[in-house]
N, C-alpha and C positions, 0 to 999 in steps of 0.2 A: 090643561095642558094634565095637569094630574086626572081628572079624567079622562083624556084621550090615552096616557099612561096604563089605566085597569083595563080598560078596554079591552088597547093589545095584551093586557097579559091574562085577561081571562079567556085572551080568543086559544093559548096554545094549546097541542091536543087534536084529538078526532069528534065529533061529532059521532051521536046516537045513528043518526043515518048515513055520517060517512064509510063509520061501520058496516050498518049489515048493507052496504052496494057491495065493501070490498066484500063479505060471505055471499054474495050472494053468485057476481062474476064468478068467484072463488069454486063455489058450486055448483056455474054451467061447469065450467073449465076440468073439474072431477069425469064428472056426470060427459063429460065429451071424450076424455081419455078410458074408460068404464069399456062407453061403445063401439066406439077402436079396436079396446080386445078384444072384446067378444069378436064382430067381424075378423077381425083375424085369426080369431082361434075354428074360425067358421070355414076361412081360408084353408089354414092348414089341415085342419077334417078333409077339406075336398085333398090334400095335393093331395095328402097320406094312401087318400081312398085309391084316386087312382093313379099311380104310383105303382103300385099294389093290384091293380087290377094291369096295367105295363107288364107286368113281370109276370103274371098269369097267360097275356097273353100271347110272351116272347116265346112260354117255355112250350105253350104249346104248337105254335108254331114248330119249331122244332120236333116237337114229338110225332110231329106231322109226312116232315120231309123225306125220313126214310122208305117210309112206306107209302107217301103216294105214287111211287109208278109204279103199282102196286096195281089195285084197284080209287077211282076219286066215288070219296064216303064223305059225306054232312052230317052234324049228333046239334047236339043244346042240351046244358046241365046248365041246373043250378046251384050256383056257390052260394057260403056263405056271405050273409052282411047283405040281401039280396039280389048280389049282380047274377047276372044271366048270362050264360058264356053260346057263344053259335059259331059251329066252325062246317069248314069244306073244304074240298078240292074239287078243282073244274081239272077237266082233260082236256089241250089246248093246242092239238096236234100230239110231239110229241114231246111237248112243256105240260104240266100242271102247274097251278095254280091255288097255292095254299091261301085263305083268309078268316083268319078267327079275330071275332069280335066279342068285344059285351060292353053289357050295359051296367053303368053303376049308380045307382043312385047319389045323390047326395043331397045337402046342408038346406032347409029351405022347399023342400021340394021340388028343385033341379033331381034335372038324368042324365047323363054324358055317356057319350060310346067311345071308347077305346079299340084302335081297330089295328090289326099287323096285317101285309102282304111277306108272303116271297113265287120263290117261279122255282121252278127245281125239271131241271132239262134228265129226260131221261130217254135212254138211251134204244137207235137205232133196232 
């Protein structure tokens, strides 16, 4: 009986192997959280670039509306951040179709296109 009591008393606490396994599991969890934070940062960056492109596209479409009835036009320009804008005004009968698009470089080598369309009715 004395030996059983000593054996139980000697087993109090964690062994070195249990401690190492717990630390490895903790480290794997921390690395997963860091990777998730990195992916979230990329997604946030992409969202901000797309939002900026949407503001530019809407601004250009609003700028083209007043002059759309005068003449059909088209153009392109390079913007900061590697964005490329293309716009055009097409005559369709008494109406004009205003189209503006921006190609946006995103993270991880991807590209997105933001497009705005508007219609202008011109007088007879």
